[in-house]
C-alpha positions, 0 to 999 in steps of 0.5 A, spaced: 651 567 589 650 574 589 649 574 582 643 569 583 640 574 588 641 580 583 637 576 578 631 574 583 631 581 585 630 584 577 625 578 576 618 581 575 611 578 577 609 572 572 603 574 568 600 567 569 600 568 576 597 575 575 592 571 571 590 566 576 589 571 581 584 575 577 580 568 575 580 566 582 578 573 584 572 573 579 570 566 581 570 569 588 565 574 586 561 570 582 560 565 588 558 571 592 553 573 587 556 580 586 557 579 579 553 575 574 554 573 566 549 572 561 547 574 554 554 578 553 553 582 559 555 582 566 551 584 571 555 587 577 554 592 583 556 599 581 560 600 587 565 594 585 567 598 579 569 604 583 573 600 588 581 601 587 585 606 584 584 604 576 577 603 575 578 602 567 583 597 569 578 593 573 573 593 567 579 591 562 580 585 567 573 583 567 573 583 559 579 579 559 576 574 564 569 574 560 573 572 554 577 567 557 572 563 560 567 563 554 562 568 556 563 572 550 567 572 544 573 576 543 571 582 539 564 582 542 563 588 546 561 587 554 555 590 556 556 592 564 549 593 567 547 595 574 544 589 578 540 593 582 537 598 577 538 594 571 541 600 568 546 600 563 553 602 565 557 601 559 
């Protein structure tokens, strides 16, 4: 029984559950009109990119979400555009 507890303690989070959380997070942002995908670009409020400890990770997750949902094709560049000013951020 104790070896079973040790095994459970050593388990890492499953990528599937993390991916599901990301999909739900970005779906929530879309429903709240905080992000919008169109024409190989994501329109987003600039402040959302600065939230959290690692903004680069947020952008990577955003790209992965866009590819997995079919908004862009893998290998295409995702343009990040500010909703308020229509300025290209990246």
